N, C-alpha and C positions, 0 to 999 in steps of 0.2 A: 541689878536686875538679873534674872535668870536663876538657875538652880545651882547651889554649891553644896556638895556633899559635906556632911558634918564630920565624917572621919574617913580616912583612907582605908579602902578595903582591898585585900589581896585575895585573888582567886587562885587556888592551888592548880586547878586544871589549866589555866592560862599560862602560869609560870612553867608548868611541865611542858606544855606545847611549845612555848618559846625556846626552852632549853633543847628540846628535841630538834627544832628547826635549826638552831645554831650548830648542833652536832652534825646534822645532815649537810649543812652548808660547808662546814669544815672538811667533811669527807669528800664532798664534791670538789672542793678547791684542791685537795691533795690529788684526787684522781685526774683532774685537768692538768695539773703540773706534771704528773707522771706521763700522761699521754703526750703533752707538749715535748717533754724530753725524749720520749721514744721516737716521735716523728722527726725531731731534730737530728738525733743520732743516725737514723736511716737516711735522711736527706744528706747529711754530711758524708756518709759512706758513699753515696751515689755520686757526689761531686768531687770526691777526693782524687779521682783519676783524671780530672780535667787538666789539660795543659795550661800553663800560665802565659796568656797572650799579652803582648805589649803593643803600644802604639807603633805603627809602621811595620808590624810583622805581616808577612805575606802568607795567606792561607788559601786552600782550595775549598770552594763551596760546592756542595752537592745540589743538583737540580732534581733529585729523585722524587720529592714531593711537591715540586713546583709545576703547576698546571699552566702550560703555555699553549694557548690555542689561537 
């Protein structure tokens, strides 16, 4: 029951459109990986100067931004 096409038809416009979408998707993936790596490098630089605290180290805490009323 239902309609079955007698032969398989290929539409050039559809194939071209799909190829273009795959190309754009690949470019977007590369751009996202580059942005991720750039942000990671920046974040790593910002945290490179942090001291390595260990359990039971004593530290001073600032109350500069602590609102005590």
